[in-house]
Short mmCIF file of the C-alpha atoms (twelve columns), coordinates in Angstrom:
data_MODEL
# 
_entry.id   MODEL 
# 
loop_
_atom_site.group_PDB 
_atom_site.id 
_atom_site.type_symbol 
_atom_site.label_atom_id 
_atom_site.label_alt_id 
_atom_site.label_comp_id 
_atom_site.label_asym_id 
_atom_site.label_seq_id 
_atom_site.Cartn_x 
_atom_site.Cartn_y 
_atom_site.Cartn_z 
_atom_site.pdbx_PDB_model_num 
ATOM 1  C CA . UNK A 1  -20.367 -59.917 101.776 1 
ATOM 2  C CA . UNK A 2  -22.087 -57.614 99.261  1 
ATOM 3  C CA . UNK A 3  -21.709 -56.814 95.582  1 
ATOM 4  C CA . UNK A 4  -19.524 -53.775 96.362  1 
ATOM 5  C CA . UNK A 5  -16.834 -56.179 97.596  1 
ATOM 6  C CA . UNK A 6  -16.162 -57.165 93.962  1 
ATOM 7  C CA . UNK A 7  -14.315 -53.847 93.463  1 
ATOM 8  C CA . UNK A 8  -10.897 -52.814 94.796  1 
ATOM 9  C CA . UNK A 9  -12.108 -49.370 95.804  1 
ATOM 10 C CA . UNK A 10 -15.333 -47.393 95.360  1 
ATOM 11 C CA . UNK A 11 -16.113 -43.693 95.351  1 
ATOM 12 C CA . UNK A 12 -19.203 -41.584 94.718  1 
ATOM 13 C CA . UNK A 13 -18.478 -39.319 91.730  1 
ATOM 14 C CA . UNK A 14 -21.515 -37.024 91.643  1 
ATOM 15 C CA . UNK A 15 -23.751 -37.555 88.602  1 
ATOM 16 C CA . UNK A 16 -21.594 -40.521 87.531  1 
ATOM 17 C CA . UNK A 17 -22.802 -42.429 90.572  1 
ATOM 18 C CA . UNK A 18 -20.834 -45.039 92.385  1 
ATOM 19 C CA . UNK A 19 -17.501 -45.749 90.665  1 
ATOM 20 C CA . UNK A 20 -14.886 -48.338 91.418  1 
ATOM 21 C CA . UNK A 21 -11.712 -50.093 90.382  1 
ATOM 22 C CA . UNK A 22 -12.167 -53.448 88.678  1 
ATOM 23 C CA . UNK A 23 -9.240  -55.733 87.799  1 
ATOM 24 C CA . UNK A 24 -9.265  -57.477 84.420  1 
ATOM 25 C CA . UNK A 25 -6.739  -59.914 82.971  1 
ATOM 26 C CA . UNK A 26 -4.392  -57.292 81.450  1 
ATOM 27 C CA . UNK A 27 -5.748  -53.992 82.763  1 
ATOM 28 C CA . UNK A 28 -7.474  -52.358 85.696  1 
ATOM 29 C CA . UNK A 29 -10.539 -50.298 84.880  1 
ATOM 30 C CA . UNK A 30 -12.475 -47.496 86.430  1 
ATOM 31 C CA . UNK A 31 -16.125 -48.442 86.124  1 
ATOM 32 C CA . UNK A 32 -19.003 -46.062 86.775  1 
ATOM 33 C CA . UNK A 33 -22.708 -46.362 87.447  1 
ATOM 34 C CA . UNK A 34 -22.165 -49.376 89.692  1 
ATOM 35 C CA . UNK A 35 -25.091 -51.332 91.037  1 
ATOM 36 C CA . UNK A 36 -25.792 -54.934 92.011  1 
ATOM 37 C CA . UNK A 37 -26.101 -55.929 88.317  1 
ATOM 38 C CA . UNK A 38 -22.855 -54.406 87.018  1 
ATOM 39 C CA . UNK A 39 -21.695 -51.072 85.642  1 
ATOM 40 C CA . UNK A 40 -22.530 -48.562 82.893  1 
ATOM 41 C CA . UNK A 41 -19.136 -47.253 81.716  1 
ATOM 42 C CA . UNK A 42 -15.551 -48.528 81.728  1 
ATOM 43 C CA . UNK A 43 -12.142 -46.877 81.198  1 
ATOM 44 C CA . UNK A 44 -9.049  -49.128 81.071  1 
ATOM 45 C CA . UNK A 45 -5.632  -48.355 82.554  1 
ATOM 46 C CA . UNK A 46 -2.318  -50.169 82.188  1 
ATOM 47 C CA . UNK A 47 -1.782  -50.454 85.948  1 
ATOM 48 C CA . UNK A 48 -3.825  -50.547 89.109  1 
ATOM 49 C CA . UNK A 49 -1.819  -47.632 90.480  1 
ATOM 50 C CA . UNK A 50 -2.607  -45.403 87.482  1 
ATOM 51 C CA . UNK A 51 -6.318  -46.294 87.737  1 
ATOM 52 C CA . UNK A 52 -6.299  -45.565 91.464  1 
ATOM 53 C CA . UNK A 53 -4.687  -42.167 90.922  1 
ATOM 54 C CA . UNK A 54 -7.150  -41.324 88.129  1 
ATOM 55 C CA . UNK A 55 -10.131 -42.262 90.301  1 
ATOM 56 C CA . UNK A 56 -8.815  -40.129 93.167  1 
ATOM 57 C CA . UNK A 57 -8.337  -37.184 90.765  1 
ATOM 58 C CA . UNK A 58 -11.829 -37.674 89.339  1 
ATOM 59 C CA . UNK A 59 -13.271 -37.748 92.851  1 
ATOM 60 C CA . UNK A 60 -11.733 -34.278 93.399  1 
ATOM 61 C CA . UNK A 61 -13.310 -33.068 90.113  1 
ATOM 62 C CA . UNK A 62 -16.736 -34.746 89.797  1 
ATOM 63 C CA . UNK A 63 -17.703 -32.210 87.114  1 
ATOM 64 C CA . UNK A 64 -15.325 -33.910 84.650  1 
ATOM 65 C CA . UNK A 65 -17.274 -35.944 82.075  1 
ATOM 66 C CA . UNK A 66 -14.854 -38.867 82.520  1 
ATOM 67 C CA . UNK A 67 -11.590 -39.734 84.276  1 
ATOM 68 C CA . UNK A 68 -8.209  -38.812 82.811  1 
ATOM 69 C CA . UNK A 69 -5.214  -40.931 81.772  1 
ATOM 70 C CA . UNK A 70 -6.991  -44.036 80.431  1 
ATOM 71 C CA . UNK A 71 -5.841  -45.851 77.291  1 
ATOM 72 C CA . UNK A 72 -9.067  -47.611 76.221  1 
ATOM 73 C CA . UNK A 73 -12.809 -46.938 76.442  1 
ATOM 74 C CA . UNK A 74 -14.428 -50.185 75.207  1 
ATOM 75 C CA . UNK A 75 -17.973 -48.805 74.790  1 
ATOM 76 C CA . UNK A 76 -16.971 -46.214 72.189  1 
ATOM 77 C CA . UNK A 77 -13.801 -47.826 70.814  1 
ATOM 78 C CA . UNK A 78 -11.798 -44.735 71.760  1 
ATOM 79 C CA . UNK A 79 -8.095  -45.168 72.453  1 
ATOM 80 C CA . UNK A 80 -5.575  -42.764 73.977  1 
ATOM 81 C CA . UNK A 81 -1.959  -43.845 73.546  1 
ATOM 82 C CA . UNK A 82 -0.213  -43.481 76.912  1 
ATOM 83 C CA . UNK A 83 -3.418  -41.828 78.206  1 
ATOM 84 C CA . UNK A 84 -2.804  -38.741 76.044  1 
ATOM 85 C CA . UNK A 85 -6.110  -36.973 75.318  1 
ATOM 86 C CA . UNK A 86 -4.565  -35.078 72.370  1 
ATOM 87 C CA . UNK A 87 -3.803  -38.356 70.548  1 
ATOM 88 C CA . UNK A 88 -7.281  -39.878 70.963  1 
ATOM 89 C CA . UNK A 89 -8.589  -41.976 68.064  1 
ATOM 90 C CA . UNK A 90 -11.412 -44.431 67.502  1 
ATOM 91 C CA . UNK A 91 -10.376 -48.012 66.848  1 
ATOM 92 C CA . UNK A 92 -12.586 -49.192 64.003  1 
# 
């Protein structure tokens, strides 16, 4: 059993490296830059299904700077109500 088994699904997303789905208490996240020590970036989704769909879409478009449809990006404090990019704000 290896460290990759900690994730529900993994995919190589070009320059973003190995990405995967990681369950948390109230959300499921897409995490990128995976390695044996953890991850570099995280985008939270309300459901596992929405995270899975977003990761599959991102895999089809590896040129995107980040996945679509997330509601929270903890590193930057950005929030997107209902995953809407047009309503993005920074939670300060």
